[in-house]
C-alpha positions as a LaTeX table, in Angstrom:
\begin{tabular}{lrrr}
\hline
Residue & $x$ (\AA) & $y$ (\AA) & $z$ (\AA) \\
\hline
Met1 & $-2.46$ & 5.11 & $-21.79$ \\
Ile2 & $-0.83$ & 3.20 & $-18.98$ \\
Gln3 & $-2.94$ & 2.86 & $-15.84$ \\
Phe4 & $-1.12$ & 2.23 & $-12.58$ \\
Arg5 & $-1.16$ & 3.11 & $-8.88$ \\
Cys6 & 1.18 & 5.31 & $-6.88$ \\
Thr7 & 3.64 & 3.07 & $-5.05$ \\
Gln8 & 3.36 & 5.23 & $-1.94$ \\
Cys9 & $-0.36$ & 5.98 & $-1.43$ \\
Asp10 & $-2.07$ & 3.66 & $-3.95$ \\
Glu11 & $-3.75$ & 6.52 & $-5.84$ \\
Ala12 & $-4.99$ & 5.51 & $-9.32$ \\
Met13 & $-2.92$ & 7.25 & $-12.01$ \\
Glu14 & $-2.51$ & 7.15 & $-15.76$ \\
Ala15 & 0.02 & 8.44 & $-18.24$ \\
Pro16 & 0.64 & 8.16 & $-21.97$ \\
Glu17 & 3.02 & 5.38 & $-23.00$ \\
Ser18 & 5.43 & 8.06 & $-24.23$ \\
Met19 & 6.11 & 8.89 & $-20.54$ \\
Thr20 & 7.41 & 5.39 & $-19.76$ \\
Gly21 & 10.30 & 5.62 & $-17.31$ \\
Glu22 & 9.71 & 9.32 & $-16.57$ \\
Leu23 & 8.81 & 10.69 & $-13.15$ \\
Leu24 & 5.19 & 11.64 & $-12.58$ \\
Gln25 & 4.11 & 13.34 & $-9.36$ \\
Cys26 & 1.17 & 11.71 & $-7.61$ \\
Pro27 & $-1.73$ & 14.17 & $-7.29$ \\
Arg28 & $-2.57$ & 12.81 & $-3.82$ \\
Cys29 & 0.70 & 12.39 & $-1.90$ \\
Lys30 & 3.02 & 14.31 & $-4.27$ \\
Tyr31 & 5.48 & 11.38 & $-4.48$ \\
Pro32 & 7.45 & 11.48 & $-7.76$ \\
Gly33 & 7.20 & 7.90 & $-9.02$ \\
Lys34 & 8.28 & 6.42 & $-12.33$ \\
Val35 & 5.69 & 5.58 & $-14.97$ \\
Pro36 & 5.88 & 1.79 & $-15.44$ \\
Ala37 & 7.28 & 0.39 & $-18.69$ \\
Ser38 & 3.99 & $-1.18$ & $-19.75$ \\
Thr39 & 0.65 & $-2.32$ & $-18.46$ \\
Asp40 & 2.38 & $-5.62$ & $-17.62$ \\
Phe41 & 3.94 & $-3.80$ & $-14.67$ \\
Ala42 & 0.95 & $-1.59$ & $-13.87$ \\
Ile43 & $-1.32$ & $-2.39$ & $-10.97$ \\
Glu44 & $-4.64$ & $-3.65$ & $-12.23$ \\
Leu45 & $-7.44$ & $-1.14$ & $-11.81$ \\
Glu46 & $-10.33$ & $-3.39$ & $-12.80$ \\
Gly47 & $-13.25$ & $-2.96$ & $-10.43$ \\
Gln48 & $-11.49$ & $-0.09$ & $-8.66$ \\
Asp49 & $-12.97$ & 3.38 & $-8.38$ \\
Asn50 & $-10.86$ & 6.31 & $-9.47$ \\
Asp51 & $-12.59$ & 8.24 & $-6.68$ \\
Ser52 & $-9.97$ & 9.33 & $-4.14$ \\
Thr53 & $-12.45$ & 8.74 & $-1.29$ \\
Ser54 & $-12.62$ & 4.99 & $-1.95$ \\
Ala55 & $-10.58$ & 2.73 & 0.29 \\
Pro56 & $-7.18$ & 1.98 & $-1.26$ \\
Ser57 & $-6.07$ & $-1.58$ & $-1.76$ \\
Ile58 & $-3.10$ & $-2.81$ & 0.20 \\
Thr59 & $-0.06$ & $-3.63$ & $-1.88$ \\
Ala60 & 3.05 & $-5.54$ & $-0.95$ \\
Phe61 & 6.50 & $-4.04$ & $-1.29$ \\
Gly62 & 7.30 & $-3.28$ & $-4.92$ \\
Gly63 & 3.75 & $-2.44$ & $-5.95$ \\
Ser64 & 3.51 & $-4.71$ & $-9.01$ \\
Ser65 & 0.28 & $-6.53$ & $-9.75$ \\
Ser66 & 2.01 & $-9.89$ & $-9.22$ \\
Asn67 & 2.75 & $-8.81$ & $-5.64$ \\
Lys68 & $-0.73$ & $-7.45$ & $-4.92$ \\
Val69 & $-1.93$ & $-8.69$ & $-1.56$ \\
Lys70 & $-5.45$ & $-10.10$ & $-1.64$ \\
Asp71 & $-7.68$ & $-11.29$ & 1.16 \\
Arg72 & $-6.41$ & $-14.77$ & 1.80 \\
Lys73 & $-7.99$ & $-17.70$ & 3.58 \\
Phe74 & $-6.00$ & $-19.06$ & 6.51 \\
Asn75 & $-6.50$ & $-22.37$ & 8.28 \\
Arg76 & $-5.81$ & $-20.99$ & 11.74 \\
Pro77 & $-8.57$ & $-18.91$ & 13.34 \\
Leu78 & $-8.05$ & $-15.38$ & 14.63 \\
Asn79 & $-7.45$ & $-15.14$ & 18.37 \\
Ser80 & $-9.57$ & $-12.37$ & 19.82 \\
Asp81 & $-8.97$ & $-13.30$ & 23.44 \\
Gly82 & $-5.54$ & $-11.72$ & 23.88 \\
Thr83 & $-3.68$ & $-15.05$ & 23.76 \\
Gly84 & $-1.41$ & $-14.29$ & 20.83 \\
Ala85 & $-1.12$ & $-13.21$ & 17.23 \\
Thr86 & $-1.97$ & $-15.47$ & 14.31 \\
Arg87 & $-1.45$ & $-13.01$ & 11.45 \\
Val88 & 0.81 & $-10.13$ & 10.44 \\
Lys89 & 0.32 & $-7.11$ & 8.15 \\
Thr90 & 3.04 & $-4.63$ & 7.13 \\
Phe91 & 2.45 & $-1.03$ & 6.06 \\
His92 & 5.05 & 1.41 & 4.74 \\
Ser93 & 5.31 & 5.05 & 3.78 \\
Val94 & 7.93 & 7.56 & 2.71 \\
Leu95 & 9.03 & 9.92 & 5.45 \\
Ser96 & 6.84 & 12.94 & 4.87 \\
Asp97 & 4.01 & 14.37 & 6.95 \\
Thr98 & 1.45 & 13.79 & 4.19 \\
Ala99 & 2.52 & 10.21 & 3.49 \\
Ile100 & 2.59 & 9.24 & 7.18 \\
Glu101 & $-0.84$ & 10.83 & 7.69 \\
Tyr102 & $-2.09$ & 8.79 & 4.72 \\
Met103 & $-0.59$ & 5.62 & 6.21 \\
Asp104 & $-2.41$ & 6.30 & 9.51 \\
Asp105 & $-5.70$ & 6.68 & 7.62 \\
His106 & $-4.94$ & 3.51 & 5.63 \\
Ile107 & $-4.35$ & 1.50 & 8.83 \\
Asp108 & $-7.53$ & 2.90 & 10.42 \\
Glu109 & $-9.55$ & 1.95 & 7.32 \\
Trp110 & $-8.03$ & $-1.54$ & 7.33 \\
Ile111 & $-8.90$ & $-2.07$ & 10.99 \\
Asp112 & $-12.45$ & $-0.72$ & 10.42 \\
Lys113 & $-12.91$ & $-3.15$ & 7.50 \\
His114 & $-11.89$ & $-6.09$ & 9.71 \\
Pro115 & $-13.78$ & $-5.71$ & 13.00 \\
Gly116 & $-12.88$ & $-9.27$ & 14.06 \\
Ile117 & $-9.21$ & $-8.51$ & 14.49 \\
Glu118 & $-7.52$ & $-7.64$ & 17.73 \\
Val119 & $-4.14$ & $-5.94$ & 17.38 \\
Lys120 & $-1.66$ & $-7.76$ & 19.64 \\
Phe121 & 1.62 & $-5.99$ & 18.93 \\
Thr122 & 3.08 & $-3.37$ & 16.61 \\
Asn123 & 6.61 & $-2.51$ & 15.61 \\
Met124 & 7.98 & 0.44 & 13.65 \\
Thr125 & 11.33 & 0.92 & 12.02 \\
Ile126 & 12.91 & 3.09 & 9.38 \\
Gly127 & 14.54 & 1.43 & 6.40 \\
Leu128 & 15.62 & 2.17 & 2.85 \\
Met129 & 13.22 & 0.96 & 0.17 \\
Gly130 & 12.66 & 1.36 & $-3.54$ \\
Lys131 & 14.94 & 1.78 & $-6.50$ \\
Arg132 & 16.16 & 5.12 & $-5.18$ \\
Ser133 & 16.70 & 3.73 & $-1.66$ \\
Glu134 & 14.55 & 6.34 & 0.05 \\
Pro135 & 13.91 & 6.18 & 3.80 \\
His136 & 10.51 & 4.69 & 4.65 \\
Leu137 & 8.60 & 4.26 & 7.88 \\
Ile138 & 7.74 & 0.56 & 8.10 \\
Met139 & 5.04 & $-0.57$ & 10.54 \\
Thr140 & 4.28 & $-4.19$ & 11.24 \\
Val141 & 1.01 & $-5.11$ & 12.94 \\
Trp142 & 0.53 & $-8.53$ & 14.53 \\
Tyr143 & $-3.08$ & $-9.52$ & 15.08 \\
\hline
\end{tabular}
């Protein structure tokens, strides 16, 4: 079995290796994503709950484990006095009501997990992403 995460909503999924390259619909957001070629390209699930109520991890564009975004340590402190942004975080979602609603929840959870941040500026755009060049809502948050 290949374990991986949905590239749209980060739901934990698994499929037999015989389904490599085939489309598999995510049970959470209904996005039809391809089953990765091997566990080398699957997002690591170690230490992650399969429970859909657990907070999803944030992944960078592409969704591979080598691109997984982790909490990083920065030298510059957060500014919580309204003087300017010192960090940036980008979220993206396919253009569907369910996926955008999930992205909203994901952003809310991220902000709740980091009470020390103060959002300074946001920007949204629509762009083509993924192998099939599907339109995505892309939101950048400066904090």
